[in-house]
C-alpha positions as CSV (number, residue, x, y, z in Angstrom):
1,M,0.0,0.0,0.0
2,D,1.6,3.3,-1.1
3,T,2.3,5.7,1.7
4,Y,2.2,9.5,1.8
5,I,3.9,11.2,4.6
6,V,3.0,14.8,5.7
7,T,5.2,16.4,8.4
8,G,3.6,19.2,10.4
9,A,0.3,17.7,9.6
10,T,-1.6,19.3,12.5
11,G,-0.9,22.8,11.1
12,G,-3.2,24.6,8.6
13,I,-1.3,23.8,5.5
14,G,-0.4,20.2,6.6
15,R,-4.0,19.4,7.3
16,A,-5.0,20.9,4.0
17,I,-2.4,18.7,2.2
18,A,-3.9,15.7,4.0
19,E,-7.4,16.7,2.9
20,A,-6.3,17.1,-0.7
21,L,-4.6,13.6,-0.6
22,I,-7.8,12.1,0.7
23,A,-9.7,13.7,-2.1
24,R,-7.2,12.1,-4.5
25,K,-7.9,8.7,-2.7
26,A,-4.3,8.3,-1.5
27,P,-4.2,4.7,0.0
28,R,-2.3,5.6,3.2
29,I,-1.4,8.8,4.9
30,I,1.0,9.2,7.8
31,L,0.4,12.4,9.8
32,A,3.9,13.1,11.2
33,C,3.7,15.6,14.1
34,R,4.8,16.3,17.7
35,N,1.3,16.2,19.3
36,L,-0.3,12.8,18.8
37,D,-3.4,13.8,20.7
38,R,-4.0,16.7,18.3
39,A,-3.3,14.4,15.3
40,G,-5.8,11.8,16.6
41,S,-8.4,14.5,16.9
42,I,-7.8,15.7,13.3
43,I,-8.0,12.1,12.0
44,K,-11.5,11.8,13.6
45,Q,-12.5,15.0,11.8
46,L,-11.1,14.1,8.4
47,N,-13.6,12.2,6.3
48,S,-11.8,9.6,4.1
49,G,-14.9,7.6,3.4
50,G,-12.8,4.5,4.2
51,A,-10.8,4.9,1.0
52,T,-7.7,6.2,2.9
53,Q,-5.9,4.7,5.8
54,L,-5.0,7.6,8.2
55,E,-2.3,7.1,10.9
56,A,-0.5,9.4,13.3
57,L,3.2,8.9,14.1
58,Q,5.2,11.1,16.4
59,L,8.0,13.2,14.9
60,D,9.8,16.1,16.7
61,L,12.2,17.8,14.4
62,M,13.9,19.4,17.4
63,D,15.0,16.0,18.6
64,N,17.5,13.8,16.6
65,A,16.3,10.7,18.4
66,S,12.8,11.3,17.4
67,V,13.8,11.8,13.8
68,E,15.8,8.5,13.8
69,R,12.9,6.6,15.5
70,F,10.4,7.9,12.9
71,A,12.7,6.9,10.0
72,H,13.3,3.5,11.5
73,I,9.6,2.8,11.7
74,I,9.0,4.0,8.1
75,N,11.9,2.0,6.7
76,S,10.9,-1.1,8.5
77,Q,7.5,-0.9,6.8
78,S,8.7,0.0,3.4
79,R,8.4,-3.4,1.8
80,Q,4.7,-3.5,2.5
81,H,4.2,0.3,2.4
82,P,6.7,2.1,0.1
83,V,6.7,5.8,0.4
84,K,5.1,7.4,-2.7
85,A,5.4,11.0,-1.5
86,L,7.2,12.8,1.3
87,F,5.8,16.3,2.1
88,N,8.4,18.1,4.2
89,N,5.9,20.7,5.4
90,A,6.8,21.2,9.1
91,G,8.4,24.5,9.9
92,I,8.7,27.2,12.7
93,M,9.4,30.9,12.7
94,P,10.3,31.8,16.3
95,G,10.8,35.4,17.4
96,K,13.4,34.6,20.0
97,V,16.4,32.4,20.0
98,T,15.8,28.9,21.3
99,I,18.6,26.4,21.2
100,S,17.9,22.8,20.3
101,P,19.3,19.8,22.3
102,Q,21.8,19.5,19.4
103,G,23.0,23.1,20.0
104,H,21.4,24.8,16.9
105,E,18.9,27.6,16.7
106,S,15.4,26.1,16.6
107,A,14.2,27.3,13.2
108,T,17.5,26.3,11.7
109,Q,17.3,22.9,13.4
110,T,13.6,22.3,12.4
111,N,13.4,23.8,8.9
112,Y,16.8,22.7,7.6
113,I,19.0,20.4,9.6
114,S,16.4,17.9,10.8
115,T,14.3,18.1,7.6
116,R,17.4,17.3,5.6
117,R,18.4,14.5,8.0
118,L,14.9,13.0,7.9
119,T,14.9,13.0,4.1
120,E,18.3,11.3,3.9
121,L,17.2,8.6,6.3
122,L,14.0,7.9,4.4
123,L,15.6,7.6,1.0
124,P,15.6,3.8,1.2
125,A,11.9,3.7,1.9
126,L,11.0,5.8,-1.2
127,A,9.6,4.0,-4.2
128,D,11.2,4.7,-7.6
129,G,9.3,7.4,-9.2
130,A,8.2,8.9,-5.9
131,A,8.0,12.6,-5.0
132,I,9.7,14.7,-2.3
133,I,8.2,18.2,-1.7
134,F,9.8,20.7,0.6
135,T,7.8,23.7,1.8
136,T,9.9,26.8,1.1
137,S,9.0,30.5,1.7
138,M,9.1,33.8,-0.1
139,T,11.3,35.0,2.8
140,R,14.2,33.1,1.2
141,R,14.6,36.1,-1.0
142,I,15.6,38.3,1.9
143,A,18.3,36.0,3.1
144,R,21.8,35.3,1.8
145,F,23.8,32.1,1.9
146,R,26.5,32.3,4.6
147,R,29.2,30.0,5.6
148,D,28.6,30.9,9.2
149,W,24.9,30.3,8.9
150,D,24.7,28.1,12.0
151,Q,26.4,30.6,14.3
152,L,24.7,33.6,12.7
153,A,21.3,32.2,13.5
154,I,22.1,32.3,17.2
155,K,24.3,35.5,17.4
156,R,22.3,37.7,15.0
157,H,18.9,36.1,15.1
158,S,16.1,37.8,13.1
159,R,12.6,36.2,13.0
160,F,12.3,36.7,9.2
161,V,15.9,36.5,8.0
162,T,16.7,33.4,10.1
163,Y,13.6,31.7,8.9
164,G,14.2,32.8,5.3
165,R,17.8,31.5,5.4
166,S,16.6,28.1,6.7
167,K,14.1,28.0,3.8
168,K,16.7,29.1,1.2
169,M,19.1,26.4,2.4
170,I,16.4,23.7,2.2
171,T,15.5,24.9,-1.3
172,A,19.2,24.6,-2.3
173,Y,19.3,21.1,-0.8
174,A,16.2,20.2,-2.9
175,L,18.1,21.2,-6.0
176,D,21.1,19.1,-5.1
177,L,18.9,16.2,-4.2
178,S,16.9,16.3,-7.4
179,R,20.2,15.7,-9.3
180,R,21.2,12.8,-7.1
181,L,17.8,11.1,-7.3
182,S,17.1,11.5,-11.0
183,P,18.4,8.0,-11.8
184,R,15.6,6.6,-9.7
185,G,13.0,8.9,-11.3
186,I,12.3,10.5,-7.9
187,R,11.1,14.1,-8.4
188,V,12.2,16.7,-5.8
189,N,10.4,20.0,-5.8
190,C,9.6,22.9,-3.5
191,S,6.2,24.4,-2.7
192,D,6.0,28.1,-1.9
193,P,2.5,28.6,-0.3
194,G,2.7,32.4,-0.1
195,I,1.3,34.1,2.9
196,V,-1.3,31.8,4.4
197,D,-3.8,32.2,7.3
198,S,-2.0,29.9,9.7
199,A,-0.4,30.0,13.2
200,I,3.1,30.7,11.9
201,I,2.2,34.3,11.1
202,T,1.1,35.0,14.7
203,L,4.0,37.1,16.1
204,G,3.1,37.0,19.8
205,H,2.5,40.8,20.0
206,P,-1.1,41.4,21.3
207,V,-1.7,44.7,19.4
208,I,-0.1,43.6,16.1
209,D,-1.7,40.2,16.2
210,R,-5.2,41.8,16.9
211,L,-4.8,44.2,13.9
212,S,-3.5,41.4,11.8
213,N,-6.5,39.2,12.5
214,L,-8.9,42.1,11.6
215,L,-7.2,43.6,8.6
216,F,-4.6,41.1,7.2
217,R,-5.8,37.6,7.6
218,P,-9.0,38.1,5.5
219,L,-6.9,39.1,2.5
220,I,-4.3,36.2,2.5
221,Y,-4.4,32.7,1.2
222,T,-6.5,30.0,2.9
223,P,-4.7,26.8,4.0
224,A,-6.3,25.0,1.0
225,Q,-4.8,27.6,-1.3
226,G,-1.5,27.3,0.5
227,A,-1.5,23.5,0.0
228,A,-2.3,23.7,-3.7
229,P,1.3,24.3,-4.8
230,A,2.4,21.1,-2.9
231,I,-0.2,19.0,-4.7
232,A,0.8,20.6,-8.0
233,A,4.4,19.6,-7.2
234,L,3.2,16.0,-6.4
235,T,1.4,15.6,-9.7
236,S,4.0,17.4,-11.9
237,P,6.4,15.2,-14.0
238,H,9.0,17.9,-13.5
239,T,11.7,18.1,-10.9
240,A,13.9,20.8,-9.3
241,R,11.1,23.5,-9.5
242,I,9.4,25.9,-7.1
243,F,5.6,25.7,-7.3
244,T,3.4,28.6,-6.3
245,L,-0.4,28.9,-6.5
246,R,-0.3,30.1,-10.1
247,R,3.0,28.8,-11.7
248,S,6.2,27.0,-11.3
249,R,9.8,28.0,-12.0
250,P,13.1,26.2,-11.8
251,I,15.1,26.4,-8.6
252,P,17.8,28.9,-9.5
253,A,21.1,27.3,-10.5
254,T,22.8,29.8,-8.1
255,Y,21.2,28.1,-5.1
256,R,24.2,26.2,-3.8
257,L,24.7,25.2,-0.2
258,P,27.7,26.8,1.6
259,D,30.8,24.7,1.8
């Protein structure tokens, strides 16, 4: 039974991706997330009509051990349940510096380091011809590649720049990975959802968040619209591209990870 994995599945876009996969009658979906209680609640709310098998599996991208446990379970099931698509959707945009147990800034750990590690560990479980989709962000345009990216995220943390750099680096990784996996026919693309009505744009400032809820949120994309580029990336025969709601473009050849 083909398996579709969605990380960050309890968030707005992640849930919308799962809903779109159910509509496409995906055989089996793994909701990979930190909070299993919340995932269980979402599974009860999602109506698959019995056509899709929905499962929740714990994954904490701030914890290397959790990443390894998750990958071990998926790999051990891969003969019966090969992975048809991996949606690397989970991401965070913290306003303050938080250090992961591994010693990295939390957005850098979650959005880049652990997401890359998870993907590498799951490569044996992917079926030939499968798809890997990374959620990137328009904020990648405000960040530069830096050789000191790891230290910079801690010493000169900026909510948007640090987040943007982590997304720019995962996009560059997607370009590199697309070349490596082309012999297996595995397509590697990025999804840029735009500005979506989700928890990630809540900044933690009472006045700004209140004004945002009144004036800004009604004008931005819904989670379903934010998920649409990821589904387009899944169904496209192309690789090494960035999909938005209305188009797709190649990942720039200048996107190269720092040495």
